[in-house]
N, C-alpha and C positions, 0 to 999 in steps of 0.2 A: 742295554742301557749302560752308559758310561757312569762311573762313580761320581761325577759332578753334575749329573742330570741331563746330559746331552745324549740323545739316542743317535748313535752313529749311522745306523741303517736308514733312519728317516732323513738324516742330513745328506747321505749319499744319494738317496732317491730324489730329494729336492734339488740337489745340484744337477743330477742327471736330467731332471725335468727342465731346468734352465737351459742346459746344453742342447736338449732336443728342441726347445722353443726357438733358440737362436738358429739352429740348423734349418728349421721350417721357415723362419723369416728369411734366411739366406736363399733358400730355394725359390721362395716366392719373389724376392727381389731380383734374382737372376732371371726368372721368367719375364718379369716386368721390363727388365733391361733389354731383353731381346725384342719385346714388343715395341719399345721406343726406337730401337734400331730399325725395325721393319717399317715404322711410320715416320722416320726421319725427324725425331724429336730430341735433338742433341742436348738441350738445356736440362731437361728432366733426366735424360740419360746420364749426364755427368753427376747429378745428385744421386742417382741410383748406384752409379759406380762407386761413389764415395761411401754410400751406405753398405754396399757389398764388401768393400775393403774393411770397414769397421766391424761388420759381422764376422768376417774371416778372422780378424784380430781377436774378437771375443771368443770364438771357438778355440783358437790357439791358446788363449790365456787359460781356458778351462781344461786344456789337455793335461792328463795325469792327475785329475782331481781325486781319483780313488786312492792313489798312493799318498797324496797330501793329507787326506782325511785320516788314513791309517797312521801316518807318521805323527800327526797331531794327537791322535787318540793315544798312541803309545808314549808320547812325551809328557802327557799330563800326569802330575803326581797324584797321590792319594789324599783325599780330604779326610781329616780326622775330627770327630766331634769332641769338644771339651766341655 
């Protein structure tokens, strides 16, 4: 438990869960995209391609979250009660 009340382990596990959820959504979107290609459905295929790009961007944005959590944890000062 951090001295300001944030449990860093729980935060890391929650961010990991978000990352894994985005990865699962990306895999499912990729599979659906292949299905639209097989059945010649270009309009929904374009939408799925855009979603796939956004999911890739989200995964990239979360890259290195462990280091960011650790850096933030180390940067927070001590709270003193008065």
